[in-house]
Wavefront OBJ file of the C-alpha trace (Angstrom):
o trace
v -50.130 15.442 58.061
v -48.382 12.258 57.004
v -44.959 11.694 55.502
v -45.283 10.279 52.011
v -42.342 8.903 50.110
v -41.780 9.958 46.585
v -39.977 7.350 44.497
v -37.587 7.333 42.417
v -35.099 5.144 44.139
v -31.421 6.039 43.982
v -28.262 4.202 44.871
v -25.209 6.087 46.026
v -21.748 4.996 47.118
v -21.147 4.871 50.859
v -20.141 8.472 51.267
v -21.213 10.870 53.978
v -22.312 14.470 54.297
v -22.149 15.401 50.628
v -24.422 18.135 49.344
v -26.245 18.085 46.032
v -25.424 20.593 43.280
v -28.763 20.702 41.422
v -29.569 22.967 38.476
v -29.631 26.380 40.054
v -30.434 25.568 43.684
v -29.094 22.340 45.029
v -29.708 20.776 48.390
v -28.308 20.091 51.821
v -27.023 16.743 53.013
v -29.883 14.387 53.819
v -32.110 13.057 51.083
v -35.322 11.937 52.651
v -37.004 10.370 55.656
v -35.506 7.727 57.899
v -34.831 4.438 56.203
v -33.969 5.725 52.756
v -30.245 6.290 52.602
v -26.743 5.775 53.945
v -25.106 8.099 56.450
v -25.022 11.620 55.054
v -28.112 10.968 52.929
v -30.673 10.326 55.617
v -30.400 7.594 58.286
v -29.203 4.166 57.264
v -31.835 1.752 56.044
v -33.785 0.352 53.120
v -30.928 -1.900 52.158
v -28.375 0.822 52.721
v -26.221 2.053 55.523
v -22.947 3.805 56.144
v -20.952 1.283 54.139
v -23.346 0.181 51.437
v -25.573 1.490 48.674
v -28.534 3.417 49.967
v -31.760 4.916 48.726
v -32.870 8.521 48.375
v -36.427 9.740 48.354
v -38.190 13.043 48.750
v -40.830 13.705 51.330
v -44.430 14.385 50.413
v -46.819 15.784 53.002
v -50.541 15.156 52.569
v -52.798 18.187 52.904
v -56.556 18.526 52.692
v -58.043 17.594 49.333
v -59.106 20.295 46.917
v -61.312 20.079 43.875
v -59.485 20.588 40.594
v -60.994 20.271 37.128
v -58.730 18.780 34.456
v -59.480 18.865 30.763
v -59.314 16.162 28.132
v -55.885 16.131 26.512
v -54.419 15.002 23.226
v -50.820 14.111 22.406
v -49.628 14.345 18.802
v -52.940 13.126 17.439
v -53.494 10.511 20.173
v -56.955 11.198 21.592
v -57.455 10.286 25.249
v -60.505 8.002 25.205
v -62.505 6.314 27.908
v -63.162 2.611 28.351
v -65.413 1.292 25.610
v -68.882 0.743 27.117
v -69.494 -2.950 27.626
v -65.842 -3.900 27.125
v -64.781 -6.914 29.149
v -62.349 -6.308 31.990
v -58.925 -7.853 31.520
v -57.169 -10.069 34.019
v -54.042 -8.693 35.680
v -51.825 -10.910 33.531
v -53.614 -9.705 30.382
v -53.093 -6.094 31.485
v -49.391 -6.770 32.035
v -49.051 -8.322 28.582
v -50.766 -5.331 27.003
v -49.048 -2.523 28.930
v -45.495 -3.783 29.626
v -44.140 -3.344 26.053
v -44.986 0.377 26.214
v -42.969 1.008 29.372
v -39.355 2.033 29.907
v -36.914 1.938 32.810
v -35.298 5.339 33.401
v -31.863 5.594 35.027
v -30.643 9.117 35.737
v -26.962 9.682 36.435
v -26.603 12.439 39.013
v -23.018 13.251 38.165
v -22.627 16.046 40.688
v -23.663 13.657 43.478
v -21.888 10.528 42.185
v -25.263 8.778 42.258
v -27.917 7.167 40.096
v -31.705 7.374 40.376
v -34.177 4.922 38.834
v -37.767 5.427 37.734
v -40.287 4.486 35.059
v -41.674 6.078 31.899
v -44.407 5.670 29.280
v -43.718 5.474 25.546
v -46.044 7.934 23.807
v -44.769 7.701 20.235
v -43.005 5.026 18.231
v -40.160 7.493 17.601
v -39.313 7.639 21.295
v -41.137 10.418 23.113
v -41.382 9.284 26.734
v -43.489 10.707 29.535
v -42.264 10.483 33.141
v -42.151 12.434 36.397
v -39.891 15.462 36.580
v -38.460 14.235 39.876
v -37.244 11.064 38.139
v -34.850 13.088 35.984
v -34.309 16.249 38.035
v -30.611 16.849 38.604
v -29.579 14.316 35.949
v -26.360 14.924 34.051
v -27.179 12.014 31.740
v -30.201 9.732 31.298
v -30.290 6.146 30.033
v -33.626 4.582 29.144
v -34.241 0.873 28.533
v -37.314 0.029 26.497
v -39.177 -2.946 27.945
v -40.701 -3.786 24.560
v -37.421 -4.349 22.710
v -34.908 -4.529 25.614
v -32.726 -1.888 23.955
v -31.138 0.990 25.856
v -31.061 4.568 24.587
v -29.571 7.858 25.686
v -32.329 10.359 26.351
v -32.538 14.120 26.058
v -34.898 16.198 28.155
v -37.385 17.910 25.834
v -38.809 19.871 28.737
v -40.509 19.637 32.086
v -43.029 21.187 34.419
v -41.611 21.021 37.928
v -44.787 22.344 39.553
v -46.835 19.478 38.069
v -44.028 16.870 38.229
v -44.125 16.082 34.491
v -41.212 15.651 32.063
v -40.896 14.620 28.422
v -37.828 12.766 27.140
v -36.692 11.995 23.593
v -34.862 8.710 23.098
v -31.974 9.149 20.686
v -32.135 6.938 17.590
v -35.369 5.213 18.606
v -37.939 3.962 16.108
v -40.670 1.370 15.935
v -41.343 1.407 19.674
v -44.545 0.020 21.158
v -46.676 2.730 22.787
v -49.070 2.674 25.713
v -52.822 3.088 25.251
v -54.124 6.259 26.854
v -57.384 6.262 28.754
v -59.631 9.030 30.036
v -58.874 10.092 33.601
v -62.030 12.207 33.680
v -63.954 8.914 33.782
v -62.074 7.675 36.870
v -64.354 6.787 39.766
v -63.922 5.969 43.435
v -63.924 2.201 43.916
v -62.629 1.515 40.397
v -60.074 -1.296 40.156
v -56.619 -0.192 39.006
v -53.223 -1.732 38.337
v -49.897 0.072 38.819
v -46.820 -1.094 36.895
v -43.244 0.083 37.124
v -39.587 -0.347 37.924
v -39.992 -1.102 41.643
v -36.669 -1.119 43.448
v -34.885 0.032 40.287
v -34.318 -3.619 39.359
v -35.244 -3.317 35.681
v -36.472 -6.267 33.644
v -40.102 -7.351 33.795
v -42.136 -4.487 35.282
v -43.501 -4.911 38.791
v -47.263 -4.970 39.279
v -49.511 -3.855 42.137
v -53.296 -3.942 42.232
v -55.732 -1.749 44.112
v -58.694 0.580 43.872
v -59.238 4.298 43.500
v -59.982 5.672 46.952
v -60.423 9.353 46.120
v -60.233 12.010 43.419
v -58.867 15.564 43.243
v -56.419 14.920 46.067
v -53.845 17.574 46.920
v -50.420 17.010 48.492
v -47.410 19.165 49.194
v -44.229 17.617 47.813
v -41.212 18.727 49.809
v -37.927 17.966 48.044
v -35.366 17.975 50.835
v -32.476 17.549 48.397
v -33.324 20.879 46.752
v -34.750 22.656 49.795
v -37.960 23.298 47.849
v -41.566 22.191 47.770
v -44.510 22.323 45.423
v -48.185 21.552 45.713
v -49.638 18.901 43.416
v -53.394 19.042 42.994
v -56.122 17.114 41.229
v -54.429 13.766 41.903
v -55.976 10.312 41.736
v -55.803 8.756 45.202
v -55.441 4.949 45.200
v -54.202 2.098 47.354
v -52.041 0.027 44.991
v -48.770 -0.705 46.792
v -46.329 1.214 44.604
v -42.660 1.266 45.605
v -39.600 3.497 45.108
v -38.689 3.226 41.417
v -42.347 3.127 40.273
v -42.442 6.926 39.831
v -43.431 7.840 36.289
v -45.108 4.474 35.795
v -48.696 3.960 34.684
v -51.849 3.574 36.698
v -54.144 1.637 34.360
v -57.816 0.728 34.376
v -59.405 -2.688 33.898
v -59.141 -2.313 30.113
v -55.374 -1.754 30.262
v -55.631 1.955 29.445
v -53.390 4.453 31.247
v -55.421 6.827 33.421
v -52.621 8.200 35.586
v -48.890 8.499 36.287
v -47.812 7.375 39.752
v -45.910 10.078 41.589
v -46.005 9.510 45.360
v -46.989 7.013 48.024
v -46.945 6.276 51.725
v -47.016 2.903 53.468
v -48.678 2.878 56.829
v -50.807 6.030 56.569
v -53.138 6.118 59.590
v -56.815 6.762 59.016
v -58.893 8.391 61.767
v -60.133 4.905 62.612
v -56.524 3.925 63.299
v -56.393 1.484 60.371
v -53.166 1.593 58.354
v -53.153 1.286 54.591
v -51.064 2.165 51.553
v -51.816 5.612 50.184
v -50.687 6.391 46.641
v -51.195 9.288 44.255
v -51.188 9.542 40.468
v -51.266 12.517 38.111
v -54.354 12.209 35.862
v -53.272 11.247 32.352
v -55.421 13.958 30.747
v -53.474 16.640 32.589
v -50.156 14.912 31.933
v -50.590 14.632 28.164
v -51.878 18.195 27.934
v -48.674 19.422 29.587
v -46.595 17.078 27.430
v -48.183 18.542 24.304
v -47.293 22.029 25.498
v -43.717 20.959 26.151
v -43.361 19.279 22.753
v -44.776 22.377 21.066
v -42.017 24.448 22.676
v -44.496 26.595 24.573
v -42.627 27.786 27.646
v -44.568 29.336 30.501
v -44.082 30.330 34.117
v -44.095 26.608 35.000
v -43.095 24.831 31.766
v -39.376 24.767 30.930
v -38.437 23.768 27.385
v -34.922 22.589 26.562
v -31.775 22.336 28.652
v -31.456 23.749 32.149
v -29.086 26.569 32.978
v -26.674 25.607 35.776
v -25.622 28.097 38.456
v -23.848 25.654 40.733
v -24.998 26.306 44.287
v -26.221 24.021 47.058
v -29.189 25.568 48.822
v -30.259 25.002 52.420
v -33.952 24.226 52.968
v -35.976 27.131 54.325
v -36.523 25.308 57.624
v -32.844 24.560 58.152
v -31.876 28.081 57.147
v -34.303 29.534 59.689
v -32.738 27.353 62.376
v -29.377 28.863 61.410
v -30.704 32.390 61.825
v -31.731 33.217 58.235
v -35.084 34.957 58.558
v -37.881 33.329 56.545
v -38.667 35.181 53.327
v -35.320 36.929 53.089
v -33.601 34.716 50.508
v -32.028 31.356 49.706
v -29.118 30.352 51.940
v -26.095 28.802 50.215
v -24.738 25.574 51.703
v -21.925 25.182 49.194
v -20.698 26.009 45.696
v -19.564 23.670 42.920
v -15.937 24.210 42.001
v -15.549 25.756 38.543
v -19.245 26.673 38.303
v -20.634 30.115 37.407
v -21.454 30.643 41.086
v -17.861 29.942 42.085
v -16.587 32.356 39.448
v -18.865 35.074 40.798
v -17.473 34.640 44.302
v -20.506 33.047 45.957
v -19.637 30.930 48.985
v -21.226 28.840 51.700
v -23.031 31.049 54.189
v -24.111 33.633 51.621
v -27.822 34.306 51.064
v -29.055 34.862 47.500
v -31.607 37.670 47.540
v -32.269 38.507 43.887
v -32.115 37.296 40.282
v -32.087 39.929 37.531
v -33.273 42.531 40.008
v -36.264 40.516 41.193
v -36.347 39.616 44.872
v -35.764 35.989 45.833
v -37.553 35.116 49.054
v -36.966 31.365 49.342
v -35.284 28.314 47.784
v -38.431 27.701 45.723
v -38.372 31.278 44.427
v -34.729 30.880 43.381
v -35.518 27.615 41.634
v -38.414 29.240 39.764
v -36.339 32.265 38.740
v -33.460 30.179 37.400
v -35.888 27.763 35.732
v -36.791 30.470 33.249
v -33.245 30.423 31.858
v -31.086 28.187 29.660
v -27.346 27.545 29.274
v -25.593 30.627 27.915
v -28.057 33.090 29.447
v -26.567 35.994 31.388
v -28.169 36.418 34.789
v -27.437 38.988 37.484
v -27.309 37.431 40.943
v -27.584 39.493 44.122
v -26.602 38.169 47.532
v -25.713 39.084 51.079
v -22.359 37.721 52.182
v -21.424 36.360 55.601
v -20.282 39.809 56.704
v -23.712 41.233 55.895
v -22.459 43.113 52.829
v -24.582 43.290 49.658
v -22.893 41.792 46.601
v -23.913 41.224 42.969
v -22.440 39.767 39.811
v -23.528 38.837 36.311
v -22.947 35.169 35.525
v -23.341 33.123 32.361
v -25.266 29.961 33.194
v -23.542 26.734 32.196
v -24.947 23.542 30.718
v -26.084 21.417 33.622
v -28.774 19.094 34.836
v -31.044 17.974 33.385
v -29.504 17.686 29.921
l 1 2 3 4 5 6 7 8 9 10 11 12 13 14 15 16 17 18 19 20 21 22 23 24 25 26 27 28 29 30 31 32 33 34 35 36 37 38 39 40 41 42 43 44 45 46 47 48 49 50 51 52 53 54 55 56 57 58 59 60 61 62 63 64 65 66 67 68 69 70 71 72 73 74 75 76 77 78 79 80 81 82 83 84 85 86 87 88 89 90 91 92 93 94 95 96 97 98 99 100 101 102 103 104 105 106 107 108 109 110 111 112 113 114 115 116 117 118 119 120 121 122 123 124 125 126 127 128 129 130 131 132 133 134 135 136 137 138 139 140 141 142 143 144 145 146 147 148 149 150 151 152 153 154 155 156 157 158 159 160 161 162 163 164 165 166 167 168 169 170 171 172 173 174 175 176 177 178 179 180 181 182 183 184 185 186 187 188 189 190 191 192 193 194 195 196 197 198 199 200 201 202 203 204 205 206 207 208 209 210 211 212 213 214 215 216 217 218 219 220 221 222 223 224 225 226 227 228 229 230 231 232 233 234 235 236 237 238 239 240 241 242 243 244 245 246 247 248 249 250 251 252 253 254 255 256 257 258 259 260 261 262 263 264 265 266 267 268 269 270 271 272 273 274 275 276 277 278 279 280 281 282 283 284 285 286 287 288 289 290 291 292 293 294 295 296 297 298 299 300 301 302 303 304 305 306 307 308 309 310 311 312 313 314 315 316 317 318 319 320 321 322 323 324 325 326 327 328 329 330 331 332 333 334 335 336 337 338 339 340 341 342 343 344 345 346 347 348 349 350 351 352 353 354 355 356 357 358 359 360 361 362 363 364 365 366 367 368 369 370 371 372 373 374 375 376 377 378 379 380 381 382 383 384 385 386 387 388 389 390 391 392 393 394 395 396 397 398 399 400 401 402 403 404 405 406 407 408 409
């Protein structure tokens, strides 16, 4: 298995050892592999260090590929179409000119971490529906989006998201007349096909970055481990390519030679070693057909076991990753270990504290950080939820809490 970084990029002040109060479960100190953060957020590096702004990323671990069939999607009347037979391929500069005006820079303020994270998004409608990765906006207490086409900045609301497929839909407040991207047909993607990836590399904003490459595989499957939340999810059916995307490009488009979007970049790894020993960039994109199908479901308000519509209910706990909890003596499969509690949060009011292990939500057993995240993801601010836990003395406790308004909102 190979460590794969998962942009967005985030800059934090030079603080150390601070945990991350995410919606529901949060995360332990340490926000990614070596080279992506200041002390307390992963080892110093990538322009950061103990005294300067750093970078946070999640880890993605590559597993064996699996075959996944994705269907053709539509989005509010926009039909995903393939490249017109016989159409001339565009130059890279022509692709940039065509695609750039339909892109946005996404900056998420992570208020509970005193941090900001940057990513990319695609404008789907002139009234400001934007498609991006869930991990670009996860944990955000506010989101600012700058439209590349008109250079204006907007506050964004989260319409909904699918954490398990890393898709989110935003609505820009007060937007109109925006330029949209042209959707392609990811079912027509082929190994060897030339592609161009555009985005907000490095979180710098301005003219989108560009990277060229080829599709190297289809139906790839990776496990995305989010160390900041102590959770992981498997992403399947991905387009595997070798364009050199960077932190900040997450949520940006992978486009074909006609300038049509066929995927949304979500993860990458520089220096992946093939069996031959040759190193190369490995990158992964969510097929656009799958992405717009999920976006349509979100916009229609159709919640499911994976799709969350509307604001997120906030419990206010930091959760230790399953691996770290096991090292501390918490048996695997027995619950979600609490690293800390946000002052004034519902969790604090219920008496939860660091060292406790959450074992149930509404009477249903919680076996892991991911299970807690999934259980709380079904709820919204104002919902009453009964939390069960084992305290540090080994005593069973429970309390009913009213979830607060929290990230992402």
